[in-house]
C-alpha positions as CSV (number, residue, x, y, z in Angstrom):
1,X,-186.5,52.4,33.9
2,X,-187.3,50.3,37.2
3,X,-188.6,46.4,36.8
4,X,-190.0,44.2,39.6
5,X,-191.8,41.0,39.0
6,X,-192.1,37.3,40.5
7,X,-191.7,34.3,38.3
8,X,-192.1,30.7,38.9
9,X,-188.6,29.1,38.6
10,X,-189.6,26.8,35.8
11,X,-191.0,29.4,33.4
12,X,-187.6,31.2,33.6
13,X,-185.6,28.3,33.5
14,X,-187.1,26.9,30.3
15,X,-187.3,30.6,28.8
16,X,-183.3,31.1,29.5
17,X,-182.6,27.3,28.1
18,X,-184.1,28.4,25.1
19,X,-182.9,31.7,24.7
20,X,-179.4,31.7,26.1
21,X,-177.7,29.5,23.3
22,X,-178.4,32.4,20.9
23,X,-176.1,34.7,22.9
24,X,-173.0,34.1,22.2
25,X,-170.4,33.7,25.2
26,X,-167.2,34.9,22.9
27,X,-168.8,38.2,22.0
28,X,-166.8,41.5,23.0
29,X,-170.3,43.6,22.9
30,X,-171.4,43.9,26.1
31,X,-174.6,44.8,25.3
32,X,-175.0,41.1,23.4
33,X,-174.1,38.9,26.2
34,X,-177.5,40.1,28.1
35,X,-181.2,39.2,27.6
36,X,-183.5,42.1,27.7
37,X,-186.8,41.5,30.2
38,X,-189.3,43.7,29.8
39,X,-192.6,43.4,31.5
40,X,-196.1,44.5,31.0
41,X,-199.5,43.8,32.3
42,X,-198.1,40.7,33.8
43,X,-196.2,39.1,30.9
44,X,-193.0,39.0,30.8
45,X,-191.1,39.4,27.3
46,X,-187.0,38.3,27.5
47,X,-185.4,39.2,24.3
48,X,-182.0,38.1,23.0
49,X,-179.7,38.2,19.8
50,X,-176.2,37.7,18.3
51,X,-177.0,40.1,15.6
52,X,-177.9,37.2,13.1
53,X,-180.6,35.9,14.7
54,X,-183.4,38.0,16.7
55,X,-185.6,36.1,19.7
56,X,-188.2,36.7,21.8
57,X,-190.1,34.6,24.3
58,X,-193.4,36.0,26.6
59,X,-194.3,34.4,29.9
60,X,-196.7,35.1,32.7
61,X,-195.5,36.9,35.9
62,X,-196.8,38.3,39.1
63,X,-196.4,42.4,39.1
64,X,-198.5,44.6,37.1
65,X,-195.6,47.4,36.9
66,X,-194.1,48.3,33.7
67,X,-190.6,48.6,33.0
68,X,-187.1,46.9,31.2
69,X,-184.0,46.2,31.8
70,X,-180.8,44.3,30.3
71,X,-178.9,41.8,32.6
72,X,-176.4,38.9,32.0
73,X,-177.7,36.2,30.2
74,X,-175.4,33.4,31.7
75,X,-176.1,34.8,35.3
76,X,-179.9,34.7,34.7
77,X,-179.8,31.6,33.1
78,X,-177.3,30.2,35.7
79,X,-179.6,31.5,38.5
80,X,-182.5,30.0,37.0
81,X,-180.8,26.2,36.7
82,X,-179.9,25.9,40.6
83,X,-182.5,27.4,42.2
84,X,-184.8,24.7,43.8
85,X,-188.0,23.1,42.1
86,X,-191.1,25.0,42.7
87,X,-189.6,28.2,43.8
88,X,-190.6,31.5,43.0
89,X,-187.9,33.9,41.6
90,X,-188.1,37.6,42.6
91,X,-186.5,40.3,40.2
92,X,-186.4,44.0,41.1
93,X,-184.2,46.7,39.5
94,X,-183.6,49.9,39.4
95,X,-180.7,52.2,37.7
96,X,-177.3,49.9,37.4
97,X,-178.4,47.2,39.6
98,X,-181.0,43.9,39.5
99,X,-181.5,42.3,42.7
100,X,-182.9,38.4,42.7
101,X,-184.3,36.7,45.3
102,X,-184.8,33.0,45.6
103,X,-186.1,32.1,49.1
104,X,-183.2,33.1,50.9
105,X,-180.8,33.1,48.7
106,X,-180.0,36.8,47.1
107,X,-178.1,37.8,43.8
108,X,-176.9,40.8,42.6
109,X,-176.5,41.1,38.9
110,X,-175.3,44.3,37.0
111,X,-177.8,46.1,34.6
112,X,-176.5,47.7,31.1
113,X,-178.9,50.5,29.7
114,X,-182.0,49.4,27.8
115,X,-181.7,51.7,24.8
116,X,-178.6,50.0,24.2
117,X,-180.5,46.7,23.3
118,X,-180.0,46.4,19.8
119,X,-183.9,46.6,18.1
120,X,-185.4,43.2,17.2
121,X,-185.7,42.6,13.7
122,X,-189.0,40.9,12.1
123,X,-189.6,40.0,8.6
124,X,-191.9,42.4,6.5
125,X,-195.0,40.5,5.4
126,X,-193.8,40.0,2.0
127,X,-194.4,36.2,2.3
128,X,-196.7,34.8,4.8
129,X,-197.8,30.7,5.3
130,X,-198.2,28.7,7.8
131,X,-196.7,25.1,8.2
132,X,-197.0,22.0,11.0
133,X,-194.3,22.0,13.1
134,X,-193.7,18.2,12.1
135,X,-193.5,18.9,8.6
136,X,-190.7,21.9,9.2
137,X,-188.9,19.6,11.8
138,X,-188.9,16.7,9.2
139,X,-187.2,18.7,6.4
140,X,-184.8,20.3,8.4
141,X,-183.8,16.8,9.9
142,X,-183.7,15.5,6.3
143,X,-181.3,18.2,4.9
144,X,-179.1,19.2,8.0
145,X,-176.1,16.6,7.2
146,X,-176.1,18.2,3.5
147,X,-175.6,21.4,4.7
148,X,-172.1,22.4,3.6
149,X,-169.6,23.9,6.5
150,X,-167.0,25.2,3.5
151,X,-167.1,28.9,4.2
152,X,-165.4,29.9,0.8
153,X,-169.0,28.3,-0.6
154,X,-171.1,30.4,1.7
155,X,-174.1,30.0,-0.3
156,X,-174.2,26.0,0.5
157,X,-174.6,27.0,4.2
158,X,-177.9,26.6,4.8
159,X,-181.0,25.0,3.6
160,X,-182.5,26.8,0.4
161,X,-186.3,26.9,0.5
162,X,-188.4,27.8,-2.6
163,X,-192.2,27.0,-4.0
164,X,-193.8,26.1,-7.1
165,X,-197.0,24.3,-8.7
166,X,-196.0,21.2,-11.0
167,X,-198.9,19.7,-12.5
168,X,-201.2,21.4,-10.7
169,X,-199.6,20.5,-7.6
170,X,-198.2,23.1,-5.1
171,X,-195.0,22.4,-3.5
172,X,-192.5,23.4,-1.0
173,X,-188.9,22.5,-1.6
174,X,-186.2,22.2,1.0
175,X,-182.5,21.5,-0.5
176,X,-179.1,21.1,0.8
177,X,-176.0,20.3,-0.7
178,X,-172.0,20.3,0.3
179,X,-171.0,19.2,-3.2
180,X,-170.8,15.9,-2.1
181,X,-174.7,14.9,-1.5
182,X,-177.4,16.4,-1.9
183,X,-181.1,16.4,0.0
184,X,-184.0,17.4,-1.9
185,X,-187.3,17.0,-0.1
186,X,-190.7,18.1,-1.9
187,X,-193.9,18.9,0.5
188,X,-197.2,19.6,-0.8
189,X,-198.8,23.0,0.0
190,X,-201.4,25.2,-1.2
191,X,-201.7,27.9,-4.1
192,X,-201.8,30.7,-1.8
193,X,-198.4,29.9,-0.3
194,X,-197.0,29.1,-3.4
195,X,-198.5,32.7,-4.8
196,X,-197.0,34.3,-1.5
197,X,-193.9,32.5,-2.1
198,X,-193.4,34.3,-5.4
199,X,-192.7,37.5,-3.9
200,X,-189.4,36.8,-2.6
201,X,-188.6,34.5,-5.6
202,X,-186.4,32.4,-6.8
203,X,-186.4,31.4,-3.0
204,X,-184.4,31.8,0.2
205,X,-181.2,30.3,1.9
206,X,-181.9,29.6,5.6
207,X,-178.1,29.6,7.4
208,X,-177.1,26.4,9.0
209,X,-177.1,28.1,12.6
210,X,-180.5,29.0,12.6
211,X,-181.6,25.8,11.4
212,X,-180.0,24.1,14.2
213,X,-181.6,26.3,16.5
214,X,-185.0,26.0,14.9
215,X,-184.1,21.5,15.3
216,X,-184.1,22.3,19.3
217,X,-186.7,25.0,19.6
218,X,-189.4,24.0,17.3
219,X,-192.4,22.2,19.1
220,X,-193.3,18.3,18.1
221,X,-196.6,19.2,16.5
222,X,-199.0,22.3,16.1
223,X,-198.9,25.3,13.6
224,X,-196.1,27.5,12.6
225,X,-196.4,31.1,11.1
226,X,-193.7,31.9,8.7
227,X,-193.2,35.3,7.6
228,X,-190.2,35.8,5.2
229,X,-188.7,39.0,3.4
230,X,-185.9,39.1,0.8
231,X,-183.3,39.0,3.8
232,X,-185.4,37.9,7.0
233,X,-187.3,35.1,7.6
234,X,-189.6,35.2,11.1
235,X,-191.0,31.6,12.7
236,X,-194.0,32.2,15.3
237,X,-195.3,29.9,17.7
238,X,-196.8,29.9,20.7
239,X,-195.2,32.4,22.8
240,X,-192.2,32.4,21.1
241,X,-190.5,34.4,17.7
242,X,-187.9,33.7,15.7
243,X,-186.1,35.8,13.5
244,X,-183.0,35.3,11.5
245,X,-181.1,37.0,8.9
246,X,-180.9,34.9,5.4
247,X,-177.6,33.9,3.5
248,X,-177.4,36.5,0.5
249,X,-176.5,34.5,-2.2
250,X,-177.5,32.9,-5.2
251,X,-178.2,28.8,-4.6
252,X,-177.0,26.6,-7.6
253,X,-179.2,24.9,-10.2
254,X,-179.5,21.8,-7.9
255,X,-181.7,19.8,-10.4
256,X,-178.8,20.0,-12.7
257,X,-177.2,17.5,-10.2
258,X,-179.8,15.0,-9.7
259,X,-180.2,12.2,-12.5
260,X,-182.6,12.0,-14.8
261,X,-181.4,8.5,-16.4
262,X,-179.9,5.5,-15.0
263,X,-179.2,2.3,-16.0
264,X,-179.9,0.0,-13.3
265,X,-181.4,0.1,-9.7
266,X,-181.4,-2.1,-6.6
267,X,-183.9,-1.8,-3.5
268,X,-182.0,-1.8,0.0
269,X,-183.5,-3.0,3.0
270,X,-182.6,0.3,5.0
271,X,-181.8,-0.7,8.4
272,X,-179.8,-3.8,7.4
273,X,-177.4,-1.6,4.6
274,X,-177.2,1.1,7.1
275,X,-175.9,-1.9,9.7
276,X,-173.8,-3.2,7.2
277,X,-171.8,-0.4,6.1
278,X,-171.5,1.2,9.9
279,X,-169.6,-2.1,10.4
280,X,-167.5,-1.3,7.6
281,X,-166.8,2.1,8.1
282,X,-166.0,1.2,12.0
283,X,-162.8,0.2,10.3
284,X,-162.2,3.5,8.4
285,X,-163.8,5.9,10.8
286,X,-167.3,7.1,10.6
287,X,-165.6,10.9,11.2
288,X,-166.4,12.8,7.7
289,X,-163.2,14.6,8.5
290,X,-161.0,12.0,8.1
291,X,-159.4,11.3,4.5
292,X,-159.5,7.4,4.7
293,X,-163.4,6.9,4.7
294,X,-164.0,5.3,1.5
295,X,-165.8,1.9,0.8
296,X,-166.5,-0.3,-1.9
297,X,-169.8,-1.8,-2.5
298,X,-170.4,-5.0,-5.1
299,X,-173.9,-5.6,-5.7
300,X,-174.4,-9.0,-7.4
301,X,-177.8,-10.8,-7.6
302,X,-179.0,-11.7,-4.4
303,X,-176.1,-9.6,-2.6
304,X,-174.5,-6.4,-1.6
305,X,-171.2,-6.9,-0.3
306,X,-169.2,-3.8,1.3
307,X,-165.7,-3.7,1.9
308,X,-163.1,-1.2,3.1
309,X,-161.5,1.1,0.3
310,X,-158.1,0.8,-1.7
311,X,-156.4,3.0,0.8
312,X,-157.7,1.0,4.3
313,X,-154.8,-0.2,6.5
314,X,-156.7,-2.8,6.9
315,X,-159.6,-5.0,5.3
316,X,-163.2,-5.4,6.7
317,X,-165.5,-7.4,4.6
318,X,-169.5,-8.2,5.3
319,X,-172.8,-8.7,3.1
320,X,-176.6,-8.9,3.0
321,X,-179.1,-10.1,0.8
322,X,-181.1,-8.0,-1.6
323,X,-183.3,-8.7,-4.4
324,X,-180.9,-8.1,-7.8
325,X,-179.3,-6.1,-9.6
326,X,-179.9,-7.3,-13.0
327,X,-176.0,-6.9,-13.3
328,X,-173.0,-7.0,-10.9
329,X,-171.4,-3.8,-10.3
330,X,-168.6,-2.5,-8.0
331,X,-169.5,1.1,-6.5
332,X,-167.1,3.6,-4.4
333,X,-168.9,5.8,-1.9
334,X,-168.0,7.4,1.0
335,X,-169.2,5.6,3.7
336,X,-170.5,8.3,5.9
337,X,-172.4,9.7,3.4
338,X,-174.1,6.7,2.3
339,X,-175.0,6.0,5.9
340,X,-176.6,9.4,6.4
341,X,-178.9,8.9,3.0
342,X,-179.9,5.7,4.5
343,X,-181.4,7.9,7.6
344,X,-184.3,10.1,8.1
345,X,-186.4,8.6,5.9
346,X,-189.7,6.8,5.9
347,X,-190.3,3.0,5.0
348,X,-188.1,0.0,5.5
349,X,-186.9,0.0,1.6
350,X,-184.3,2.7,-0.3
351,X,-183.9,2.1,-4.0
352,X,-180.4,2.5,-5.1
353,X,-180.1,3.8,-8.9
354,X,-177.1,4.4,-11.1
355,X,-175.4,4.3,-14.4
356,X,-172.5,3.5,-13.6
357,X,-169.0,3.7,-11.1
358,X,-168.2,7.4,-12.0
359,X,-171.8,8.8,-12.2
360,X,-173.6,10.3,-9.2
361,X,-175.8,7.7,-7.4
362,X,-179.6,8.3,-6.8
363,X,-181.7,7.4,-3.8
364,X,-185.1,7.2,-3.6
365,X,-187.3,6.1,-1.2
366,X,-190.8,4.1,-2.2
367,X,-192.7,5.1,1.1
368,X,-191.2,8.6,1.1
369,X,-192.1,9.7,-2.2
370,X,-190.9,13.4,-1.6
371,X,-187.3,12.8,-0.6
372,X,-184.4,12.1,-3.5
373,X,-180.9,12.1,-2.4
374,X,-177.9,12.1,-4.1
375,X,-174.4,10.9,-3.5
376,X,-170.8,11.4,-5.8
377,X,-168.8,8.6,-6.6
378,X,-165.7,7.7,-5.2
379,X,-163.4,6.3,-7.4
380,X,-162.0,2.9,-6.1
């Protein structure tokens, strides 16, 4: 099927910048290295997939002829990237070749059969709701650091989403854990959304890779339409549709990890505490893959002192002023994990709650009541 259109360089460059990252450069299946271009009534739909993620983006073009073609995503992205700003890109494909013109420049691309391109999947309308873009971005940003990368526990390799009603309040939950730390974010929603989620109970696990793509793709504001089934979830806004397969597994009962009782609590000024721990972690290395990253936190009336852990070759120590706690205590923790617990939260204060040095530490935020974090202790 022949295809012919003209498109503004900015439109093609923006579309390919969004789509090309879905295409895996290392794929051994030629058609998966391509994008599918389909034009109809002055609209060009560009599609890409790696068989786990299916993404389409529509842009305006000049040319009323209908047609389709599959060309290398990398080649088309490079053409758009190097073309002069404000230029017009003309595309014409027939049989096995596509000719691309940009001013006096000429490019010749190989095409692959359109019928070989995988059929794009979309989630069945089992669960349908609308969420504000800034709400879902905030949830993803809050949870992302806690998503596990351990392949043997694949069911932790994503964000767990579910909905419920508690004390007549409809709530949407986002949870992530790697076994060493946990983030749980609750956002208010409506009863219709909770009812819709009941069709795919108990919930879904959105893969880490999909979350990373959505973090770069989602608009800063506006409404996002979400459609989910037991195996797929689709996010749609403006001219873009993003569908991903879900993780087929059971997320553990995260509520059992969150402490319900604790003996003491202390308010920490987040910026100062984050800076304090960061300075000490500079000695142990903030790289979470390093073995020596433990720190010792000494809490006394009026001060928080942080020092390197017992296995550090060199010693670093610093402190800040705080209010409390009632009883002095020494706590051991992964410094990088503690820093992440002091990030992506509203307000200036975090409340650290604990029972002793060997029980999980709870972090809550007075200005961000829907956000809860748990950090596991380290022996010091």
